[in-house]
Structure formats: C-alpha cells, structure tokens
C-alpha positions in Angstrom: 0.0 0.0 0.0 2.9 2.4 0.8 4.4 1.7 -2.6 1.1 2.6 -4.3 0.9 5.8 -2.3 4.5 6.7 -3.0 4.0 6.2 -6.7 1.0 8.5 -6.6 3.0 11.2 -4.8 5.9 10.8 -7.3 3.4 11.1 -10.2 1.9 14.3 -8.7 5.4 15.8 -8.1 6.3 15.1 -11.7 3.1 16.5 -13.1 2.6 19.7 -10.9 5.4 19.9 -8.3 3.0 19.2 -5.4 0.8 16.5 -4.0 -2.3 16.6 -1.8 -3.5 13.2 -0.7 -6.4 13.2 1.8 -6.4 10.2 4.2 -3.1 9.0 2.8 -1.1 8.6 6.0 -1.5 5.0 7.3 -4.2 5.0 9.9 -2.2 3.3 12.6 0.7 5.6 12.2 -1.5 8.7 12.2 -3.2 7.6 15.4 0.0 6.8 17.1 1.5 10.2 16.3 -1.6 12.0 17.4 -1.6 10.1 20.7 2.1 10.7 21.2 1.7 14.4 20.5 -0.9 14.6 23.2 1.6 13.2 25.7 4.4 15.7 25.0 4.8 18.2 27.8 3.9 21.7 26.9 7.3 22.8 28.0 8.9 20.9 25.1 7.0 23.1 22.6 8.8 26.3 21.8 7.6 29.3 19.9 8.5 28.8 16.3 10.9 31.2 14.5 12.7 31.7 11.2 16.0 30.2 10.3 18.4 27.7 12.0 21.3 27.8 14.3 22.9 31.2 14.8 20.4 32.7 12.3 17.3 31.6 14.2 14.9 34.4 15.1 11.5 34.5 16.6 9.2 36.7 14.5 5.5 36.9 15.5 4.8 39.2 12.5 5.4 36.1 10.4 4.4 33.1 12.5 2.8 32.4 15.9 2.8 28.6 16.1 4.9 26.4 18.4 6.9 23.4 17.6 8.6 20.3 19.0 11.4 18.7 17.0 11.2 15.0 16.3 14.3 13.0 17.4 13.0 9.4 17.1 13.2 8.8 20.9 9.8 7.1 21.1 8.1 4.3 19.2 5.7 6.7 17.4 8.5 9.1 16.4 10.7 6.2 15.2 7.8 4.8 13.2 7.3 8.2 11.5 11.0 8.5 10.7 11.1 4.9 9.3 8.1 5.6 7.1 9.5 8.9 5.7 12.8 7.1 5.1 10.9 4.6 2.9 9.3 7.5 1.1 12.7 9.1 0.6 14.2 5.9 -0.8 11.3 5.5 -3.2 11.4 9.1 -4.5 15.2 8.9 -5.0 14.7 5.8 -7.1 11.8 7.2 -9.1 12.7 10.9 -9.4 16.4 11.0 -8.8 16.1 13.8 -6.3 19.2 13.0 -4.3 17.4 13.4 -1.0 20.0 12.9 1.7 18.5 13.7 5.2 15.2 14.5 6.8 14.2 16.8 9.7 10.7 17.3 11.1 8.7 18.7 14.0 5.3 18.6 15.6 3.5 21.9 15.1 0.7 23.2 17.3 -1.4 26.2 16.2 -3.8 27.6 18.8 -6.9 29.5 17.9 -5.9 32.5 15.9 -2.3 31.3 15.2 -0.9 31.7 11.7 2.2 31.4 9.5 2.2 34.1 6.8 3.2 33.5 3.2 6.8 32.2 2.8 9.1 29.7 1.0 10.6 26.7 2.8 13.8 27.2 0.8 15.3 29.9 -1.4 16.3 29.2 -5.0 20.0 28.4 -5.3 20.5 27.5 -1.6 20.0 23.8 -2.4 19.2 22.7 1.2 15.6 21.9 1.7 14.3 20.2 -1.5 11.0 18.6 -0.6 8.5 19.6 2.1 6.1 17.2 3.8 3.1 18.0 6.0 0.9 15.5 7.7 -2.3 16.5 9.6 -4.0 15.0 12.7 -7.2 16.9 13.2 -10.4 14.9 13.5 -13.9 16.3 12.7 -12.4 19.4 11.0 -14.9 21.5 9.1 -14.7 24.5 6.8 -15.9 26.6 9.7 -12.7 25.8 11.6 -10.4 27.5 9.0 -6.6 26.8 9.4 -6.1 25.8 5.8 -2.7 25.5 4.2 -2.6 27.6 1.0 -0.2 26.6 -1.7 0.5 29.3 -4.2 1.7 28.3 -7.7 4.2 31.2 -7.8 4.8 34.6 -6.3 2.2 36.2 -8.6 -0.6 33.8 -7.6 -3.1 35.3 -5.0 -5.7 32.5 -5.0 -3.7 29.3 -4.4 -4.8 25.8 -3.6 -6.4 25.5 -0.1 -5.9 22.3 1.9 -8.0 21.6 5.0 -5.8 20.1 7.9 -8.0 17.0 8.1 -6.8 13.9 9.9 -4.5 11.7 7.7 -4.0 14.2 4.9 -0.5 14.2 3.5 0.9 17.1 1.5 4.3 17.2 -0.3 5.7 19.9 -2.5 9.0 21.2 -3.9 10.4 23.5 -1.2 11.9 26.1 -3.5 9.0 26.4 -5.9 5.9 27.1 -3.9 5.2 30.0 -1.5 2.6 29.0 1.0 0.9 30.0 4.2 -1.2 28.7 7.1 -4.5 30.7 7.7 -5.7 31.3 11.2 -7.8 28.5 12.7 -10.7 28.8 15.1 -9.6 25.9 17.3 -6.4 23.9 18.1 -4.7 22.5 15.0 -2.0 19.8 15.0 0.4 18.6 12.3 3.9 17.5 11.5 6.0 19.6 9.1 9.2 18.0 7.6 11.8 18.6 5.0 14.0 16.3 2.9 17.4 17.9 2.3 20.3 17.3 -0.1 23.9 17.0 1.3 25.6 20.4 1.0 28.4 19.6 3.4 31.8 21.0 2.6 35.1 20.7 4.4 34.5 23.4 7.0 30.7 23.1 7.3 28.4 20.2 8.1 24.9 20.1 6.7 22.3 20.1 8.1 23.4 22.4 10.9 22.8 21.2 14.5 
C-alpha cells in the first residue's frame, strides 16, 4: 500500500510539483503520532521562529505557532522516521532527487495562530528540497479555518487550499511554492518536515545542528 501511495506522490510531483493526498497517511501511524503528541509536555513546545542555528529568530509578525522537533526517541517518532525514510528511498529511485537527510517537527497552532506566506527554501541554496506536511485533526470543518494555502508562484493570489484533516498528506518542492497557514478557530496539530540534499563542505556540516 505504501508503494502505491509513494507512486501517486511521485506522479503528482512530476506533473505539478506538489501532491495533496487526503487520508493517505497510514491510519495506525497517524493515530500513534496523534496520541504521542498529546503526551508531550507543553514545556517541550517552543515558539517557532525563522532560520536555523545562529540565524534563528523569533518573529511573531510572520508566524505564531509552536513546535517540538522529532528526534526518534519514542516508538511513534521512530515509526514516522522509518516511514519517511521509505518515502525518501522511493522518491530517490523514481525521481532521482538526491534526498539525503530528513528533519521534522510537531506543530501546534492555537486558535488565531498563523504562518504568513513564505518559502521553505530559497532558490539556489540547495538545502531543503521537498517539504512534507501531515495532519492530525479529527472532525475538522470548513468553519474551523486553518487551511494550508499553496500558491503556484509569487504572482498567484488565490492558491490551492488544503484543510488540515486527519490523515491528509501534502508534499511539494520547497523552492517552488510559496505557502501560508491561515488562522484557525480551534487547536490545529500537524507535522512539518523537509527532505534535504547534502551540501556539506570541508568546514561546514549540513544540516546544521
């Protein structure tokens, strides 16, 4: 079943550069990740910011969510990392993307939280190549808001709206698509992750710690 899904994602990426697959995340994995997220202490969630390492900055004018990075220390986190590793291997075979590593975090948006329009990577930096988002919100309705909006380019002002419904999986080329998260009317949970290529050089290791 994963191979079928992975093939559909690869086909979507080849055709349009992004993939939206409702209910695609395996049910057992989605349920385990949601249950695990509910057990994480609120102290482990930190206000999200922009950048990494020494360039990390909090910026509430851009985003107001909070995140907890996934290290694979629990059964649910390890299952997620194993599953995404299989996706990585498949996409490398099918699309020759050269995906080298993966990083991801749980994201929590409270009522009214948002993440304004942005790119996950800038052209020419060759770090984040493919973005992955998985959603864990049951009984979500259009009245709840909180949609991910994927814009086709910097001139697009309509975009493709994706409701953060339980089990929905979204993938897109990180450099190609500006996107945003609209404010929700209730708590909204997800995982955001990024496949990277290896840009290590003699005096710098990628990804940064």
